[in-house]
Every structure is written in C-alpha cells, then in structure tokens.
N, C-alpha and C positions, 0 to 999 in steps of 0.2 A: 260132457265140456265141450265136443269136438263140434257141435253144431253150434253152440252160443259165440266157440272162437271164430268158427267160419263166418256168422253174421256181423262178428266182429270186425272179421278183415275186409266185409263188404264195406261196413260202414266208412273205417278209413280210406279206402280206395276212393268212397265216391269224395270224403273231402278232401282227399288231395287233388282230386280231379279239377277242383274249383281252380287251383294252378299255383305254380310255385312263386309267385309273388305273396304268396301268403307265409311266406317262411319266416323271413325278419319278423313282422309282426306276432307270430306266433311263437318264436325262441324270444320276443320279449315278455309275452305272457306268461309262457312258461317258466321264466329266469323269476318274475314276481311271487311265483310260488315256491319257488325252490328254499331249500334249507341253508344254502350260499348267502342268497340276499336276506333273507331274515336273521343270521348271524351277522352279518355286515350291520343291517337295522338295529338290533338289538342294542349294541352298546352306543351308538349313537343318540338313539331314545333315554338307556338308561344315564348317560353322563351329561347330556344337554338338554332333553324336553321335560322329563318326568322320571324319576327315578322309581318310583311304585309300578308306575305303567311299565318301564322296562323290565321289573322284575317279572311281573305277571306275563310279560311276552314271552321272557326267556324261558318261564317254566312251560308253560302251556307248549312252547315249540319242543320244548327236550321231551316231554311226557309225550306229547303228542306221536315225535321222531321215533322215543323209542317202542311204542307200541306199533307203530307201521314196522316197523325191520321187524317185529317178532312175528308179525302176524304175515309178514311177505314169506319168511322161513317155516312158517306155518303152513302157507295154502303152499308154496312154492310154485307159482304159475308162470308162463311163458309170459315173455315180450311179444308184440306182434310181429316184429323182424326177425324173432327166432323161431317162430311158428311158421311163417310165411315168406317167400321170395315176391309175393305180389304186391308188398307195400315198400313204400321207400321209406328209409331208415334215417330221419332228420338229427335224431337225438342218438346217441350212443351209450346206454346204458349197461352195466355189469351185475345189478342186483336182480332178485325176481320182481314179478310184473303188478301181482294181487295184495293189497290193494295199492292205488296210484298217491305216492307219496305227497305229491305236490298238490292234488286235489283234497286229501286230507288236511295236510298242514296249513294249504289256502283257508279253508273254512275255520279251523282253529285259530289262527293268527289273525286274516283280516275280520274275523268277526268278532274275537277279541277287540280289536282295534276299533272296530264300528261301537261296541258296547261299552268302553271307554271314554270314546267321544259323545255317545249319547245322542245323537241327532238322526233325525231321518235319513237325511241325505249322507249320512256316513252309512249306515245300513245300502242303501242304494247301491252305492259305489262299493262295498263290501260285494254283493250279491254279484252284481257285475265283473266283478276282477273275478270272483269264484269261477263262475260259469264260464270265463274265456278263460283262465288258466286250465280248467279241465278240456275246453276244446280243444287247446293247443297242446294238450299231450296226445290226442287222438290223432291231429293234423298230424304231428311229428312221428306216429307210428311209437311213440314209447309206450302205450297203454291201450289196452281194449275197452270199450265201453263199459263194460262191468267192472274193470279196474276203477274206473273214475267214480262210478255211483256207489262203491263199496268205499272208495275214500271218502268221497261227500258225506257219507251217512256215518263214518267213524269221525270225523272230523267234527260233526255235528254234537255227537255224542259226549265227544272231549268236551268240547266248548260249552254245553250245558252243565256238564260236572264241574268245570273251573266256574262258570257264576252261582251256581248252587253252592258249591262247598268251600272255596277258596276263603271268603271272610270268617267263617268259622273255624276251619284247619288253622288261618294263620293267628285267631285269636287264642286257639289252644296252644300252638308253639310258642307263643309270646309270653305264656306262664311259665316254662319250661327254663333253668339257668342255661346259660351260654354252653356249657358245654354239654348238658342233655341235646339242646338242638344241635350242634355240630353231628353230635353221635346219631339222633334222629335223623340228619340229612344225609350220613352216611350208611345208614340202615336202609333209608328210600332208596339211594345210590345200587348198594347190592341187591335189593330186591328186584329192580330193574333189570339187571345183569344177570341174575340167576332166572328169571323166568324168561329170558331169552335164551339163556343158555339150554333151557331145556328145550326149548322149539331147536335151538341148533343141535343138539343130541339125537333129536328125533330123526335128522335126516343123516346119522351115521350109515356109510353102507350106499346112498343115494347117487345115482351116478345121470347127469344130466345126458338127455336123449341127443343121440348122434346128429338127429338131424338139427336141432335146435342151433349146436355149435357151427353145424356146416350153414345153417342159412345165415348165422350173425356174420361168419365170415365171407359170405357172399353178398352180404349190405355192407361191408366195411367196415365193421365194428371195430374200434380200437379205443379202449383196450377190449379184450374179447369179455364174454359174460364171465363171471366169477361169484357167481350169488351166494355161496355157502363161506360165510364170513361173519366174525364177532366184532370186526373193526368197528363199527357204525353202533353196537349195543355198548362198547367201550365208550366211544365219543359222547355220547348223551349221557351216559351214568353219571362219568368224570366229569361233563361240564356241570352238571345238574349240582353234585355234590360241591364243586369249588363256587360257583355262584353262590349256593347256600350259605356254605361257611364263610364265605366274604362277608355277606349280609349280616351275619350275627356278628361279626368281629367288628364291622363298620355301624351297625346299632348298639353295641358297646361301647364305642369311643363316641356318640353323639348321632350318628344317623349321616346321610348326606344328602345335602340339596342341589338339584340342577338346575337350580334358578340363576339369575344373572343377567349382564348385558349381553347383547348381540355376540360382540366381539370375546368375552370371555367363552360363551360358549362353545365356539368356533375353533377358538384356541385350544380347549382341551382335546380337541380329536387329533391333533398332531401328537403328542407324547402318547396318548392311549391307544390311537391305531398302531403307532409305531411299537407299544410294548407287543399288540398283539402279534403283529409281523415276525417282531424279534423271537416271541414263544413257538409259534405254529411253525417258522421255516428254521428257525436255527435249531432247536429240537429234533424236528423232523432228520433235517442232515445229522444230526449227531445218534439219534436213536435207530436201535435197529427195527427193521419192518418186517413182517412174517404174521404167519398163522399160527403162533406157539404161545407159551405163558408167558416169558420175558418180554417179546415186544408187546404183547398185549399189558403188560404191567405198567410197562415204560409209555405207553399210549395214553392209558388209565392218567400217569403224572402229568403229562403232556397237557391235555385236555383239562384236568382238575386245575392246572396253574394258569390256562387260558380264562377258566369261569372264574377265580379265585382274582387275576386281574381285573377281569371287567367289573367285578361287583366290589371289591376292596382294595386293589394295587392301585389302580388308574385314580379313583375318586381320592384315597389318601396323598397320592403325587400331585392331584388338581391343588390339594387345600393348601400344599405345603408351598406351591408356587402361586397363591392366593386367587384360583383363576376358580375358586369355588368355596363354598362353606358349610359348616355342619347344620344339618336340619334341626336341631335342638340344643 
C-alpha cells in the first residue's frame, strides 16, 4: 500500500499545483456529494416534489452511507493529509479514508435521481457531477485516488441493486400488515447496526499510527482524527427506521401527496425544516454525547425521531394546515 499511497500523494500535489483558485469550486462540488447536502435535499424532495422519489432517495442514501461507514472501519485507511505533509488539507476529516463516502454517495444518489428523471440529459448531468465530486475530494486532499475509485464502484453496485430489486422488495413488504412492516424496518435497522458493530469490534486494540496524528496536527486539522466510532452507524440505522416506520403510518392513514400549488409547496418547508432543527439541535443540546451505550441509545432515538418527522410528522402537519392532501 505504501507505493499506492505515494502515487496518490503525487497525483494530489499535481492537482493542487493548478492553483488555489480551485479551492472554492472544489468545495462546492464536494458539498454536492456530501451527506449534509442530501439530508437537506431529501425532505424538500419528499415534502414538495415527489414523495415516492423522496423515499427512494432517502433509502439509498441511508443504506449506501451505512455500507460506506462499515467499510471505512474494515479497511481503516488514512486520509492523504494524515499520511503526508506534502499536501495541503483543504478539508478536515475525522473518519477513515477508504472508500470515499462522497464518491460513493454521489454515484448512488445522483444516479438514482437520473434514473427517476429518465432522460439522457439527466444521466449526462449525473456523470458530470459524479466525476467532479470525486475530483474535488482529491484536490481537497480528503482522499487518495484509490479511495475515490473504490467509492465510485461501490456506489454503482448499490445503485444497480436498488434499480434491480426496489420494486420487488416494496411489493413484497406491501403485502405485510403495518405492524409487520414496522417490525421489518426495525430488523433492517438492527442488522445494519450489527454489521457495523462487527467492523467496529475488529478494531479493538487498534492504535492510530503516531505519524498520522502528527501529520494531521501539522495540517491544522480541527477536529483531529477520531475514526473509530459508531456514531454514524447509529445515525444511518435510526434515520432509516424512523423514515420507514413513518411511511407505514402515513400509508395506513391514506398516504401523502407532494403535489399542490407552488405557494403550498414552499410554505411546507417552513414548519417542516423548523421541526428538523428543533429535533436535531434541541435534542443534541439535551442528550449526552460519547462513545458508550447510553449516548448511542439516545442518538438512535434522536435520529429515529428526525426520520419519523420527515416521513410522517411533517406531512401530517401539512395536511392539518391545508397545505397538502392525502394521496388516496
């Protein structure tokens, strides 16, 4: 791996040598592949564009994100600025490097969006964004080239799996009772957690090389690397359970339609996003944080409530405020 890392450092140095003027556009493209961007876009799509598309995008985001976090723990590879002081760290990252989450999620999510649009131009835009998002992670010294290539490959596999089996799995789940559907959602959530817990447990006794931490400090990383954590695993699993449980409840009550006038669609965002902020920031201020059982349980509750709010709580409120209607 030493030679692969050294070749990667040379590639990053060459990209950064093109000039500092690329920092802002590269950070913009990087944002378009981030979990934060899609977590902001998800409720907007679900509430005000197309509920079915929002559900698909939400599910592929959470499943792909969970897989990426599991493999990061399994491979526990460094970031370029942990490995070498020759590169400039434009992006401070605390998790392991391989595979690139931005690259993987970009392929999964932008690919899913293009498939939903179903037009050649949508695929052209998706490929353009996927390439530049991956390139941005190299320029910012957040990833090695092999991190990005691995992320692209995994993202493509996740996308193909969703396109191949989503309709069949959804039809199978629809035949179950609401209680069974919620039980299946919880079982899937726990399975995701269990798989990542195995990867987490494999790192028991692992110590980060002192050179990695020293190089990160010299690069001005803030916060410093803290890659061995289950926080992201809990976040993905909890949000998935909350979203699916909320969908079951909404479907039982007649479903949710994201159509309506432009004004209605915009007005939904105000109480909807306010609810997310209250749950995210309010509970974050109240609940303890850390790498132990109680903070993990409370984190699961917090993000399950956020998922539930997105798929059921906010849509219920919109209908009460006459800003939306049931789908049937």
